[in-house]
A tleap script that builds the chain and sets N, CA, C and O, in Angstrom:
source leaprc.protein.ff14SB
mol = sequence {
  NMET ARG THR ILE LYS ILE LEU PHE VAL ARG
  PRO SER LYS SER SER PHE ILE GLN LYS ASP
  LEU GLU LEU PHE GLU LYS HIE PHE TYR VAL
  ARG VAL VAL VAL PHE VAL LEU SER ILE ARG
  LYS ARG GLN SER ASP THR LEU LYS SER MET
  LEU ASN LEU ILE THR GLY ILE LEU TRP ALA
  ASP LEU THR PHE SER TRP PHE ALA ASP THR
  HIE ALA PHE TRP ALA VAL ARG LEU SER ARG
  ILE PHE ARG LYS LYS SER VAL VAL VAL VAL
  GLY GLY TYR GLU VAL ALA LYS VAL PRO ARG
  CILE
}
set mol.1.N position { 0.746 -1.261 0.054 }
set mol.1.CA position { 0.065 0.071 0.217 }
set mol.1.C position { 0.854 1.312 0.222 }
set mol.1.O position { 1.563 1.668 1.164 }
set mol.2.N position { 0.673 2.029 -1.015 }
set mol.2.CA position { 1.467 3.402 -0.989 }
set mol.2.C position { 0.773 4.449 -0.005 }
set mol.2.O position { -0.430 4.707 -0.001 }
set mol.3.N position { 1.736 5.004 0.823 }
set mol.3.CA position { 1.054 5.878 1.756 }
set mol.3.C position { 2.180 7.152 1.663 }
set mol.3.O position { 1.795 8.305 1.858 }
set mol.4.N position { 3.353 6.901 1.404 }
set mol.4.CA position { 4.287 8.045 1.413 }
set mol.4.C position { 4.207 8.926 0.102 }
set mol.4.O position { 4.082 8.339 -0.973 }
set mol.5.N position { 4.268 10.165 0.133 }
set mol.5.CA position { 4.264 11.102 -0.958 }
set mol.5.C position { 5.501 11.694 -1.197 }
set mol.5.O position { 6.003 12.380 -0.306 }
set mol.6.N position { 6.192 11.503 -2.485 }
set mol.6.CA position { 7.538 12.074 -2.607 }
set mol.6.C position { 7.285 12.961 -3.792 }
set mol.6.O position { 6.534 12.651 -4.716 }
set mol.7.N position { 7.941 14.057 -3.708 }
set mol.7.CA position { 8.259 15.172 -4.684 }
set mol.7.C position { 9.717 14.802 -5.417 }
set mol.7.O position { 10.827 14.803 -4.885 }
set mol.8.N position { 9.417 14.525 -6.622 }
set mol.8.CA position { 10.935 14.049 -7.426 }
set mol.8.C position { 11.313 15.173 -8.037 }
set mol.8.O position { 10.594 15.571 -8.953 }
set mol.9.N position { 12.409 15.872 -7.710 }
set mol.9.CA position { 12.940 17.210 -8.367 }
set mol.9.C position { 14.062 16.692 -9.305 }
set mol.9.O position { 14.944 16.026 -8.763 }
set mol.10.N position { 14.141 16.897 -10.558 }
set mol.10.CA position { 15.032 16.795 -11.326 }
set mol.10.C position { 15.355 17.967 -12.337 }
set mol.10.O position { 14.463 18.720 -12.729 }
set mol.11.N position { 16.803 18.100 -12.782 }
set mol.11.CA position { 16.880 19.158 -13.690 }
set mol.11.C position { 16.662 18.694 -15.333 }
set mol.11.O position { 16.417 19.497 -16.234 }
set mol.12.N position { 16.780 17.481 -15.476 }
set mol.12.CA position { 16.456 16.867 -16.951 }
set mol.12.C position { 15.882 15.527 -16.723 }
set mol.12.O position { 15.586 15.081 -15.614 }
set mol.13.N position { 15.718 14.791 -18.081 }
set mol.13.CA position { 15.012 13.706 -18.118 }
set mol.13.C position { 15.947 12.576 -18.578 }
set mol.13.O position { 15.630 11.851 -19.521 }
set mol.14.N position { 17.179 12.422 -17.862 }
set mol.14.CA position { 18.036 11.416 -18.459 }
set mol.14.C position { 17.397 9.884 -17.779 }
set mol.14.O position { 16.608 9.729 -16.847 }
set mol.15.N position { 17.983 9.015 -18.524 }
set mol.15.CA position { 17.643 7.482 -18.475 }
set mol.15.C position { 17.596 6.937 -16.945 }
set mol.15.O position { 16.605 6.438 -16.412 }
set mol.16.N position { 18.944 7.145 -16.312 }
set mol.16.CA position { 18.848 6.564 -14.996 }
set mol.16.C position { 17.915 7.264 -14.099 }
set mol.16.O position { 17.369 6.607 -13.212 }
set mol.17.N position { 17.645 8.628 -14.235 }
set mol.17.CA position { 16.896 9.580 -13.338 }
set mol.17.C position { 15.233 8.716 -13.698 }
set mol.17.O position { 14.464 8.267 -12.849 }
set mol.18.N position { 15.091 8.700 -14.914 }
set mol.18.CA position { 13.803 8.080 -15.379 }
set mol.18.C position { 13.626 6.686 -14.500 }
set mol.18.O position { 12.636 6.479 -13.798 }
set mol.19.N position { 14.608 5.866 -14.625 }
set mol.19.CA position { 14.508 4.619 -14.131 }
set mol.19.C position { 14.191 4.654 -12.576 }
set mol.19.O position { 13.230 4.080 -12.062 }
set mol.20.N position { 15.067 5.355 -11.954 }
set mol.20.CA position { 14.599 5.697 -10.321 }
set mol.20.C position { 13.075 6.134 -10.207 }
set mol.20.O position { 12.316 5.628 -9.380 }
set mol.21.N position { 12.731 7.026 -11.024 }
set mol.21.CA position { 11.355 7.617 -11.055 }
set mol.21.C position { 10.385 6.483 -11.124 }
set mol.21.O position { 9.479 6.322 -10.307 }
set mol.22.N position { 10.626 5.713 -12.139 }
set mol.22.CA position { 9.684 4.487 -12.483 }
set mol.22.C position { 9.683 3.431 -11.192 }
set mol.22.O position { 8.707 2.743 -10.892 }
set mol.23.N position { 10.851 3.433 -10.543 }
set mol.23.CA position { 10.877 2.519 -9.484 }
set mol.23.C position { 10.068 2.931 -8.150 }
set mol.23.O position { 9.501 2.156 -7.381 }
set mol.24.N position { 10.150 4.353 -8.058 }
set mol.24.CA position { 9.496 5.164 -6.883 }
set mol.24.C position { 8.027 4.991 -7.151 }
set mol.24.O position { 7.296 4.643 -6.223 }
set mol.25.N position { 7.491 5.233 -8.482 }
set mol.25.CA position { 6.134 5.082 -8.775 }
set mol.25.C position { 5.496 3.863 -8.472 }
set mol.25.O position { 4.278 3.887 -8.295 }
set mol.26.N position { 6.207 2.642 -8.368 }
set mol.26.CA position { 5.728 1.496 -8.120 }
set mol.26.C position { 5.312 1.393 -6.503 }
set mol.26.O position { 4.502 0.541 -6.139 }
set mol.27.N position { 5.865 2.230 -5.657 }
set mol.27.CA position { 5.961 2.016 -4.204 }
set mol.27.C position { 5.572 3.070 -3.364 }
set mol.27.O position { 5.422 3.013 -2.144 }
set mol.28.N position { 5.374 4.334 -4.333 }
set mol.28.CA position { 5.122 5.706 -3.597 }
set mol.28.C position { 4.081 6.433 -4.455 }
set mol.28.O position { 3.715 5.982 -5.540 }
set mol.29.N position { 3.661 7.469 -3.978 }
set mol.29.CA position { 2.691 8.461 -4.648 }
set mol.29.C position { 3.849 9.459 -4.797 }
set mol.29.O position { 4.472 9.930 -3.846 }
set mol.30.N position { 4.100 9.766 -6.264 }
set mol.30.CA position { 4.907 10.723 -6.682 }
set mol.30.C position { 4.541 11.785 -7.544 }
set mol.30.O position { 3.845 11.569 -8.536 }
set mol.31.N position { 4.972 12.968 -7.235 }
set mol.31.CA position { 4.726 14.179 -7.986 }
set mol.31.C position { 6.220 14.260 -8.809 }
set mol.31.O position { 7.191 13.689 -8.314 }
set mol.32.N position { 6.335 14.957 -10.016 }
set mol.32.CA position { 7.662 15.315 -10.609 }
set mol.32.C position { 7.507 16.792 -10.868 }
set mol.32.O position { 6.477 17.335 -11.268 }
set mol.33.N position { 8.833 17.466 -10.550 }
set mol.33.CA position { 9.051 18.776 -11.083 }
set mol.33.C position { 10.428 18.907 -11.726 }
set mol.33.O position { 11.489 18.659 -11.153 }
set mol.34.N position { 10.286 19.323 -12.981 }
set mol.34.CA position { 11.451 19.466 -13.737 }
set mol.34.C position { 11.910 20.936 -13.505 }
set mol.34.O position { 11.277 21.882 -13.972 }
set mol.35.N position { 12.815 21.056 -12.910 }
set mol.35.CA position { 13.345 22.532 -12.527 }
set mol.35.C position { 14.195 23.205 -13.591 }
set mol.35.O position { 15.272 22.796 -14.026 }
set mol.36.N position { 13.526 24.319 -13.943 }
set mol.36.CA position { 14.211 25.373 -14.832 }
set mol.36.C position { 14.621 26.504 -14.152 }
set mol.36.O position { 13.817 27.145 -13.476 }
set mol.37.N position { 15.925 26.859 -14.266 }
set mol.37.CA position { 16.412 28.179 -13.749 }
set mol.37.C position { 16.939 28.839 -15.105 }
set mol.37.O position { 17.902 28.431 -15.754 }
set mol.38.N position { 16.193 29.851 -15.388 }
set mol.38.CA position { 16.747 30.713 -16.585 }
set mol.38.C position { 16.205 31.975 -16.261 }
set mol.38.O position { 15.160 32.290 -16.831 }
set mol.39.N position { 16.709 32.750 -15.462 }
set mol.39.CA position { 16.271 34.156 -15.280 }
set mol.39.C position { 16.410 35.017 -16.342 }
set mol.39.O position { 15.477 35.812 -16.459 }
set mol.40.N position { 17.366 35.104 -17.217 }
set mol.40.CA position { 17.531 36.099 -18.164 }
set mol.40.C position { 16.513 35.761 -19.433 }
set mol.40.O position { 15.812 36.641 -19.931 }
set mol.41.N position { 16.512 34.497 -19.861 }
set mol.41.CA position { 15.958 34.186 -21.115 }
set mol.41.C position { 14.471 33.765 -21.145 }
set mol.41.O position { 13.668 34.064 -22.029 }
set mol.42.N position { 14.199 32.930 -19.902 }
set mol.42.CA position { 12.796 32.160 -19.719 }
set mol.42.C position { 12.344 32.436 -18.349 }
set mol.42.O position { 12.233 31.444 -17.629 }
set mol.43.N position { 12.050 33.620 -17.824 }
set mol.43.CA position { 11.596 33.993 -16.435 }
set mol.43.C position { 10.307 33.178 -16.284 }
set mol.43.O position { 10.137 32.465 -15.295 }
set mol.44.N position { 9.415 33.280 -17.246 }
set mol.44.CA position { 8.352 32.724 -16.728 }
set mol.44.C position { 8.322 30.943 -16.497 }
set mol.44.O position { 7.544 30.361 -15.741 }
set mol.45.N position { 9.150 30.433 -17.171 }
set mol.45.CA position { 9.400 28.966 -16.799 }
set mol.45.C position { 10.136 28.824 -15.438 }
set mol.45.O position { 9.946 27.865 -14.689 }
set mol.46.N position { 10.983 29.837 -15.172 }
set mol.46.CA position { 11.539 29.753 -13.832 }
set mol.46.C position { 10.525 30.079 -12.631 }
set mol.46.O position { 10.616 29.511 -11.543 }
set mol.47.N position { 9.646 30.949 -12.897 }
set mol.47.CA position { 8.574 31.094 -11.924 }
set mol.47.C position { 7.652 29.912 -11.682 }
set mol.47.O position { 7.226 29.496 -10.605 }
set mol.48.N position { 7.429 29.448 -12.936 }
set mol.48.CA position { 6.471 28.165 -12.975 }
set mol.48.C position { 7.242 27.092 -12.118 }
set mol.48.O position { 6.677 26.416 -11.259 }
set mol.49.N position { 8.495 26.999 -12.402 }
set mol.49.CA position { 9.137 25.929 -11.670 }
set mol.49.C position { 9.334 26.133 -10.036 }
set mol.49.O position { 9.420 25.189 -9.250 }
set mol.50.N position { 9.380 27.292 -9.728 }
set mol.50.CA position { 9.492 27.746 -8.384 }
set mol.50.C position { 7.800 27.385 -7.698 }
set mol.50.O position { 7.669 26.674 -6.701 }
set mol.51.N position { 6.965 27.826 -8.214 }
set mol.51.CA position { 5.629 27.777 -7.749 }
set mol.51.C position { 5.360 26.076 -7.577 }
set mol.51.O position { 4.878 25.531 -6.584 }
set mol.52.N position { 5.799 25.445 -8.786 }
set mol.52.CA position { 5.419 23.998 -8.790 }
set mol.52.C position { 6.211 23.378 -7.639 }
set mol.52.O position { 5.591 22.715 -6.807 }
set mol.53.N position { 7.494 23.536 -7.529 }
set mol.53.CA position { 8.251 23.195 -6.313 }
set mol.53.C position { 7.607 23.586 -4.961 }
set mol.53.O position { 7.598 22.762 -4.046 }
set mol.54.N position { 7.085 24.779 -4.812 }
set mol.54.CA position { 6.646 25.138 -3.522 }
set mol.54.C position { 5.154 24.183 -3.293 }
set mol.54.O position { 4.894 23.589 -2.246 }
set mol.55.N position { 4.406 24.197 -4.342 }
set mol.55.CA position { 3.248 23.488 -4.250 }
set mol.55.C position { 3.419 21.822 -4.057 }
set mol.55.O position { 2.650 21.091 -3.434 }
set mol.56.N position { 4.242 21.561 -4.534 }
set mol.56.CA position { 4.707 19.880 -4.677 }
set mol.56.C position { 5.391 19.823 -3.239 }
set mol.56.O position { 5.258 18.693 -2.770 }
set mol.57.N position { 5.986 20.569 -2.509 }
set mol.57.CA position { 6.653 20.351 -1.227 }
set mol.57.C position { 5.526 20.459 -0.290 }
set mol.57.O position { 5.503 19.614 0.604 }
set mol.58.N position { 4.606 21.319 -0.321 }
set mol.58.CA position { 3.522 21.449 0.726 }
set mol.58.C position { 2.468 20.054 0.442 }
set mol.58.O position { 1.599 19.836 1.286 }
set mol.59.N position { 2.556 19.367 -0.463 }
set mol.59.CA position { 1.890 18.003 -0.909 }
set mol.59.C position { 2.641 17.001 -0.178 }
set mol.59.O position { 2.203 16.282 0.720 }
set mol.60.N position { 3.956 17.027 -0.706 }
set mol.60.CA position { 4.747 15.829 -0.369 }
set mol.60.C position { 5.116 15.524 1.362 }
set mol.60.O position { 5.017 16.342 2.276 }
set mol.61.N position { 5.458 14.425 1.431 }
set mol.61.CA position { 6.229 14.077 2.895 }
set mol.61.C position { 7.623 14.359 2.575 }
set mol.61.O position { 8.201 15.008 3.447 }
set mol.62.N position { 8.290 14.052 1.587 }
set mol.62.CA position { 9.909 14.453 1.296 }
set mol.62.C position { 9.864 14.612 -0.050 }
set mol.62.O position { 8.985 14.271 -0.842 }
set mol.63.N position { 11.036 15.238 -0.254 }
set mol.63.CA position { 11.600 15.727 -1.382 }
set mol.63.C position { 12.764 14.795 -1.798 }
set mol.63.O position { 13.526 14.325 -0.953 }
set mol.64.N position { 12.882 14.540 -3.125 }
set mol.64.CA position { 13.966 13.727 -3.702 }
set mol.64.C position { 14.686 14.322 -4.925 }
set mol.64.O position { 14.086 14.284 -5.999 }
set mol.65.N position { 15.849 14.839 -4.871 }
set mol.65.CA position { 16.409 15.625 -5.874 }
set mol.65.C position { 17.708 14.843 -6.393 }
set mol.65.O position { 18.537 14.408 -5.594 }
set mol.66.N position { 17.832 14.696 -7.734 }
set mol.66.CA position { 18.934 14.079 -8.278 }
set mol.66.C position { 19.884 15.198 -8.548 }
set mol.66.O position { 19.491 16.181 -9.176 }
set mol.67.N position { 21.217 15.102 -8.074 }
set mol.67.CA position { 22.253 16.027 -8.320 }
set mol.67.C position { 22.076 17.222 -7.243 }
set mol.67.O position { 21.009 17.709 -6.868 }
set mol.68.N position { 23.364 17.571 -6.844 }
set mol.68.CA position { 23.318 18.686 -5.789 }
set mol.68.C position { 23.652 20.078 -6.552 }
set mol.68.O position { 24.718 20.691 -6.604 }
set mol.69.N position { 22.527 20.345 -7.065 }
set mol.69.CA position { 22.695 21.577 -8.050 }
set mol.69.C position { 21.544 22.640 -7.365 }
set mol.69.O position { 20.936 22.389 -6.324 }
set mol.70.N position { 21.380 23.893 -8.187 }
set mol.70.CA position { 20.407 24.743 -7.730 }
set mol.70.C position { 19.206 24.371 -7.351 }
set mol.70.O position { 18.672 24.808 -6.330 }
set mol.71.N position { 18.538 23.317 -8.340 }
set mol.71.CA position { 17.145 22.702 -7.927 }
set mol.71.C position { 17.121 22.136 -6.645 }
set mol.71.O position { 16.179 22.344 -5.880 }
set mol.72.N position { 18.135 21.399 -6.336 }
set mol.72.CA position { 18.322 20.647 -5.127 }
set mol.72.C position { 18.303 21.776 -3.802 }
set mol.72.O position { 17.681 21.712 -2.742 }
set mol.73.N position { 19.168 22.735 -4.278 }
set mol.73.CA position { 19.403 23.658 -3.186 }
set mol.73.C position { 17.909 24.291 -2.668 }
set mol.73.O position { 17.580 24.367 -1.484 }
set mol.74.N position { 17.010 24.766 -3.923 }
set mol.74.CA position { 15.782 25.286 -3.545 }
set mol.74.C position { 14.836 24.321 -2.762 }
set mol.74.O position { 14.028 24.691 -1.910 }
set mol.75.N position { 15.062 22.931 -3.198 }
set mol.75.CA position { 14.067 21.904 -2.810 }
set mol.75.C position { 14.348 21.533 -1.333 }
set mol.75.O position { 13.495 21.161 -0.527 }
set mol.76.N position { 15.846 21.709 -1.067 }
set mol.76.CA position { 16.171 21.491 0.543 }
set mol.76.C position { 15.735 22.595 1.336 }
set mol.76.O position { 15.174 22.451 2.422 }
set mol.77.N position { 15.993 23.727 0.789 }
set mol.77.CA position { 15.795 25.053 1.728 }
set mol.77.C position { 14.273 25.148 1.805 }
set mol.77.O position { 13.854 25.359 2.943 }
set mol.78.N position { 13.315 25.034 0.804 }
set mol.78.CA position { 12.060 25.127 1.003 }
set mol.78.C position { 11.439 24.105 1.714 }
set mol.78.O position { 10.442 24.360 2.390 }
set mol.79.N position { 12.012 22.707 1.633 }
set mol.79.CA position { 11.474 21.865 2.597 }
set mol.79.C position { 11.865 21.940 3.938 }
set mol.79.O position { 11.136 21.429 4.789 }
set mol.80.N position { 12.931 22.514 4.265 }
set mol.80.CA position { 13.246 22.896 5.678 }
set mol.80.C position { 12.258 24.139 6.260 }
set mol.80.O position { 11.860 24.132 7.425 }
set mol.81.N position { 11.945 25.112 5.383 }
set mol.81.CA position { 10.840 26.047 5.742 }
set mol.81.C position { 9.480 25.479 6.152 }
set mol.81.O position { 8.755 25.930 7.038 }
set mol.82.N position { 9.230 24.348 5.318 }
set mol.82.CA position { 7.857 23.664 5.656 }
set mol.82.C position { 7.922 22.559 6.247 }
set mol.82.O position { 6.988 21.758 6.254 }
set mol.83.N position { 9.183 22.346 6.895 }
set mol.83.CA position { 9.174 21.115 7.875 }
set mol.83.C position { 9.171 19.638 7.171 }
set mol.83.O position { 8.787 18.609 7.728 }
set mol.84.N position { 9.615 19.723 5.995 }
set mol.84.CA position { 9.541 18.367 5.329 }
set mol.84.C position { 11.028 17.765 5.203 }
set mol.84.O position { 11.999 18.500 5.378 }
set mol.85.N position { 11.140 16.693 4.959 }
set mol.85.CA position { 12.246 15.795 4.878 }
set mol.85.C position { 12.943 15.925 3.299 }
set mol.85.O position { 12.163 15.987 2.349 }
set mol.86.N position { 14.282 15.960 3.073 }
set mol.86.CA position { 14.629 15.906 1.708 }
set mol.86.C position { 15.728 15.116 1.733 }
set mol.86.O position { 16.401 14.910 2.744 }
set mol.87.N position { 16.006 14.514 0.293 }
set mol.87.CA position { 17.233 13.642 0.064 }
set mol.87.C position { 17.623 14.056 -1.218 }
set mol.87.O position { 16.820 14.307 -2.117 }
set mol.88.N position { 18.881 14.134 -1.321 }
set mol.88.CA position { 19.831 14.705 -2.573 }
set mol.88.C position { 20.624 13.538 -2.792 }
set mol.88.O position { 21.242 12.986 -1.882 }
set mol.89.N position { 20.622 13.150 -3.977 }
set mol.89.CA position { 21.615 12.168 -4.688 }
set mol.89.C position { 22.809 12.841 -5.285 }
set mol.89.O position { 22.700 13.526 -6.302 }
set mol.90.N position { 23.869 12.670 -4.710 }
set mol.90.CA position { 25.219 13.156 -5.503 }
set mol.90.C position { 25.667 12.295 -6.606 }
set mol.90.O position { 26.264 11.236 -6.413 }
set mol.91.N position { 25.350 12.799 -7.854 }
set mol.91.CA position { 25.688 11.798 -9.032 }
set mol.91.C position { 26.981 12.070 -9.553 }
set mol.91.O position { 27.278 11.225 -10.398 }
set mol.92.N position { 27.916 12.974 -9.365 }
set mol.92.CA position { 29.208 13.029 -9.735 }
set mol.92.C position { 29.673 14.291 -10.044 }
set mol.92.O position { 30.603 14.781 -9.403 }
set mol.93.N position { 29.161 14.844 -10.905 }
set mol.93.CA position { 29.477 16.322 -11.503 }
set mol.93.C position { 29.607 17.331 -10.589 }
set mol.93.O position { 30.227 18.355 -10.875 }
set mol.94.N position { 28.974 17.123 -9.277 }
set mol.94.CA position { 29.073 18.004 -8.455 }
set mol.94.C position { 30.312 18.191 -7.699 }
set mol.94.O position { 30.482 19.210 -7.029 }
set mol.95.N position { 31.262 17.179 -7.780 }
set mol.95.CA position { 32.556 17.147 -7.155 }
set mol.95.C position { 33.506 17.035 -8.204 }
set mol.95.O position { 34.653 17.194 -7.785 }
set mol.96.N position { 33.437 16.847 -9.258 }
set mol.96.CA position { 34.438 16.730 -10.519 }
set mol.96.C position { 35.289 17.815 -10.697 }
set mol.96.O position { 36.311 17.575 -11.339 }
set mol.97.N position { 35.134 18.898 -10.308 }
set mol.97.CA position { 36.093 20.036 -10.174 }
set mol.97.C position { 36.784 20.153 -8.968 }
set mol.97.O position { 37.540 21.124 -8.928 }
set mol.98.N position { 36.748 19.483 -8.022 }
set mol.98.CA position { 37.490 19.503 -6.778 }
set mol.98.C position { 38.801 18.582 -6.985 }
set mol.98.O position { 38.705 17.356 -7.038 }
set mol.99.N position { 40.066 19.281 -7.100 }
set mol.99.CA position { 41.260 18.589 -7.514 }
set mol.99.C position { 41.619 17.500 -6.624 }
set mol.99.O position { 42.150 16.454 -6.995 }
set mol.100.N position { 41.271 17.827 -5.314 }
set mol.100.CA position { 42.068 16.725 -4.276 }
set mol.100.C position { 41.050 15.645 -4.177 }
set mol.100.O position { 41.144 14.895 -3.205 }
set mol.101.N position { 40.006 15.434 -5.110 }
set mol.101.CA position { 39.306 14.154 -5.073 }
set mol.101.C position { 39.475 13.266 -5.985 }
set mol.101.O position { 38.869 12.196 -5.925 }
savepdb mol mol.pdb
quit
């Protein structure tokens, strides 16, 4: 029985992210937000993403974000404000520019 509601926040639709989403959908209630941050070119898309993120967080029990990037930052910050749990998957490119790793 599905009882947990997950807001799945992603920056794009890559195959491995899609596989995780499909797995979650088998066991949980899931909503998806494809986060767009383009303040100069597509302000309306950015505003829509933020509104979808806020309403999704209010609906969900937790947020799940692929990659520690801007979309995950906002998902975690807003989740904390609304006292919701959040999970961020570090996929690799976030630390690729750290020379000592």
